[in-house]
N, C-alpha and C positions, 0 to 999 in steps of 0.2 A: 874338675877333670877326673876321668876315670883311669885307673891304672890296672895292669895285669900284675901278677906276682913277680914275673921277671923284671918288669919295669920298676917295681918298687925296690927290688934288690939293687938294680942298676942305679936308681935315684939315690939310695942310701950310700952307695959307694962314691958316686960323683959329687954329692953335696956334703961330704965329710960329716955324715950323721953319726953321732956318738951315743945317742940314747933313743930308744924306740918305746913309746908309751902305748901299751895295749889297754884300751878303755872298754868298760862295760858298765852295767848298772845293776843294782839289786832290784827286787820285785817292786819296791816303792819308787824306783826311778832315781835313786841316789847314785851318782857316778862314782865308780871305783876304777883303779888302774894298777897295773904292774909294769915295771920298766925292764926291758931286756937290752942286751948289747947287740950290735949289728951281726956278729957271728952266730947269734941264736936265731936269726930271722928265717933261714931255710927250714930249720926244725919246726919253727912256729907255724909256717905255712903247710908243711907236710904232715905234722903229727899234732900240732897244738901245744900250748904251754900249760902245764899242770898247775893248778892252784888248790890250796886248802880252803874250801868254801864254808867250813863249819861255823865261822863267826860272821857270815854275811847274811843279812836279813832275808829269810825265805829260801835260802839255798841248801837247807838240809841240816843234818846233825853229824856228830863226829863219826858215826859208824860208816856212813857213805858220803864222805866229804870231798873226795877228789873229783874235780871237774877240769875240763880243758878249754882254754881260750883259743879260738880259731880266728885270726885276724882277717878282716875283709879288706882286700887290697884296694877296692874302689874308694875307700874312705881315707886314704893317705892325706895327711895335712901337716904342713910345716908349722910348728909353733913359733910365734914371732919373737920370743925371748930366747936368748942363747946362753949357754954356759961359757966358761972362759975359752974353751976350745970346742970346735965342732958345733953341731946343731941338734935340735930335738924334733922328732916327728911323732905323730900319734895316728893310730888306726882304731876303729871300733871293731869289736869282736862278737862273733856268735859263740854260744857256749854249748858244749857237748859233754856227754859222759864218756869215761874210758870205753873204748870199743866203737865210738862214733855215733851212738844214739843221741838225738837231740835232747837237751835238758828242758824239761817241761816248764820250768819257771824262768826260762830265758825270754823276757818280754820282747826283745828285738826280733827273735825268731817267730814269736806269735804275730807280730806285725807283718813279717814277710809272708806268713801263711795267709793272712787276710788279703794282702796285695795279690798273691797268686789266685786266691778265690775270685777276686775282682776281675783279673785278667781272663780267667776261665769263663766268666760271664760276659766278656767283651767290654769291660769297663775300666777306665783309667781315672784314678783319683789324684787330686792335688790338694796340699794343705799349706797354709801360711800361718805363722805364729805371731801373736802379739802378747808379750809378757810384761807385766808390771812388777816393780820391785822398789823397796825402800833403801835409802842410803842413811846409815846411822853412824854417829861418831864412835870412836874407840876411847876407852878410859886410859889412865896413865900406865896401866899394865898391858895395854894393847888388846884388851878384851872388849867385845861388843857391848854397847849400851843401847838404850831405846831413845836416845836423844837425836832427833832428825838433823840431817846436815844443813837444812834450810827450812824456811817457813813459807816458801813460794806456793802458788796455786797453779791451776790448770793452764798450761802453755804460757806461763809467765816467762819473762826474759831476764837476763842478767842485768843488774847485780842481784835481784831477788832470787833468781834461779842460780844457785851455786853448783848445780849438777851439770851445767852445760859442758864444761871442759871434760868432766868424767865421761859423759855420754859420747863426746867427740872421740876421746881416746878409745873407748870401747868399739865404736863403729869403725875407726881406722884399723884397729887390731883385727876385727872380724873380716874386714875387706882384705887385709893382708893374708888371711887364711882361706880366701876364696869364698867366703860367705857374703850374702848380699842384704845388708840392712837397708830398709826403705825409708823409715821415718823414726825420729827420736824427739821426745819432748818431755817436759815436766808434767806430771799428773796432778790430780786434785789434792792428794794428801801432802803434808809437810815432809819433804825429803823423798817423795814418791816420783818415780820415773817410769817411762815406757819406751821400748825400742821394738819396732816391727820389722818382720822379714818378708821378702818376696816369696811367693809360693813356689813349691817344688814337689817332687814325688814324695809319697808318705815316709819312706825310710830316710831319705835325705833330710826331710823336714824335722823328723824326730831326732836324728843325730845332731842337727843344728841346734835344737832346743837344749840338748845336753851340753853341747860345746858352749853355747851362749851363756848358760848359767855359770859355767866354770870360768869363762873369760870375764864376765861381770864381777864375780867375786874376787878374781885375781887382780883386776885393774883397781877395784875399790880398795883392796887391802894395800896395794902399792901406793895409794894416795891417802893412807891413814884412815880408811873408812871400812865399814862392814856393809855388804849388800845382803839384804834380807828378802827372800822369796816366799816367806810364809804367807798364808792367806789373809790373816788379820793381825798384823804385828802390833797395832796401836788401838786400844779401845776408843770408840767414838770417832775414829778416822776411817776413811775409805779403805776397804780391803783391796788386795791385789788380785787381778784376774789373769787368766790365760785364755785370751780370746782366740779361737781357732777359725780361720777362714778356710772354706772348703769349696771344691768344685768337682764335678764328675762329668765325663763325656764317654760316649760309646765310640767304637772304632770308626764309625761313619761320621763322627763329629756331632751326633745328636746330644743335646744338653738335657741331662736328666736331673738337674739340680732340685726342681720342685719335688720330685718323688723321693730324692735323698733326704731333703728336709722333712718330709712327711714321715719317713722311716725313723729319723732321729727323734722327732717329736713323740712318736709312738713309744719309743724305748727310753725316753729321757730319764724317768724315775729309776728304771732298772739299772742304768749305767752310772747313776750319780755317785755311788760309793767309790768308784774307780776314778771319777773325774774330780771328786772332792773328798780326799782320803783322810782329812784331819778334822778333829772336833771344831777347830776354829774356822774351818771352811764354811760352816753353816751360819756363822755370824755375819757373813757377807750378804746372804740372800735377802732380796727384797728391799735393798737400799743402795744408794750411791752407785747407780747404774748396774748393779748386779741383779739378775732376774730372780723372781720368786715363784713364777708360775710357768706352765708349759704353754707357750704362745709364740707367735711370730708376727713380724710386721716389716714394712719397708722403712728404713732410716729411723727406727724407734728404739732407743737404747734401753728401754725398760723391759724389753722382750727377751725370751730365751734365745731366739734366732732372729737375726736382723739381716735383711737383704739390702745392702747399700745400692745407691744409684750407680749402675755401671752396665755395660753391654759387651757382647762379643767375648773375647778371650778373658776380659777382666770381670765378667759376671761371676759372682761368688756369693756365699752366705757366711755370716759370722755367728758362730756358736759361742754363747757368752757365759755359760755357767761354770766351765772348768776353772780351776785356779792353779797357780804355779807349783803346788805340791803334787799335782797329778803326774804319773808316769806317762810321758808322751807316746810311748810305744803302745801301751794299753789303750790310751784315749783314742788314738787314731785307728787302731784295730777295731774297737767297738763301733766307732763312727762308720767305718767301712762296712762292717757287717749289717748295721742298722740301715745304711744306705742301700746296700744290695737288696735287702728284704723290701724296702720301700719301692725300689725300682721294679723288682720282679713281680711284686703284688700290685703294682700300679697304684700305690697309695696316694690319696689326694690330700692336699693341704686343707686344714680347717679354715674358716673365715679369718682374715687378718685382724689383729687387735690394734687398730690404728688410734690408740689413745694411751695416755700415761697410766700404767698400772699402779704406780706409786701413789697416785691421787684418786684411784678408782674407789667406788663405793663397795660395800660388802656384797651387795646384790650383783654388781658387775663382775666382781672377782669370783663369785660362786659358779660362773660359767666355765671356769678354767681349772684344770688339775694343778695342784700345788706341788712343787718340788719337795722332797723330804727335807725336814727342817732340823734333823740331827743325824750324826753319823750312824747311830744305832738304828734309826728308822731306815736310812738308806741301805744299810747292810741287811736288814730284814727283807727288804724288797728284792735286793740282789740275790740273796740266798734262796728265795722262792721263785726266781725267774728262770723259765725254760730257755729263754734267749741267752742269758748269762751262762747257764750250765752248758749250753751247746758250744760256746766259743771260748770260754775261759776255763782252763784246766782246774780240776777240783782242788789241787794243791794251792793254786793262786787264790782261788775263792776262799779257801780256808784261812789263808794268811791274812787276807783283808777283812774277812767277816766272821771268822770262826769263833772268836772269843771276845 
């Protein structure tokens, strides 16, 4: 549901809201928040709430550290847990400098710019997220361990799958908040789980990814567990992916998905540093259903892009290289820009790789471009990319790849 500023203030009054959480994220996609009281809400909407951003990754240094959080009324959500009195809501924020100028390292605003560029081109994009995570036990001091919650395998059932009730609680919580989880199951790794979302517009989808990770971690902790979204938490076990389902249509309903895929395949290596921002991200590639080469196919999970069997409004493609460490705002923005270029230049898909790349010979693999196999290599490609320099602010590129 979308709200106006006046509706938000009325809602806060009628629902006895006592705390308003203003949420944002740093350049790497780690969620942050500040809590204000209801009487501060008119000022927040009119002028923004000032924060000292000097200690936030990528947000500057002490000399110019003042930034303003500007809550987005459309994103109002009631949090399902309540204090002793009243209730809690949260809203996502855009970030500006004093005086109103947009903050160049606000990645949510960067995604909004990408969506506007798409609309100017007559294109509407939609994304759906599939995120994998591990559940680990806590030690006697309540600190995370690397001991998995269970030893179940792919889509196992209880009692082997001990995460079933945790996933159910997560899905119920998300539904109470107006989010729409579609599927949940145990993944291949011990203690590894996956929950998928129905597609939505890019900004809502990215906001949902941020909320999802917070809810998963909160529910896990309430059950005496730790939720781990790192790309490769256990050596020798499957890594965790952030599979992104994508679609695009023109105003007349024309489906341009093939051109979008072609654009993303063309820019895949250049985007990798932002889709896979940790050293351990590269330990996933080329094994356990994580891609290692720039390729596509129908229903083939060894490929970078997979086109599942579906038609009409459900036709989509699945981009399989990103992992949960990625900032979803940056990931979706880059995919939109690559998609726009693919559509405007009428780029064509290369031949489909309808075979298992994990079992392919060296000769067969030589026909495909390989994804960067280290963060350093990915950063080198990004730093030399005209595409990245055009759409990613220099300050953000420097933060990711400058040292």
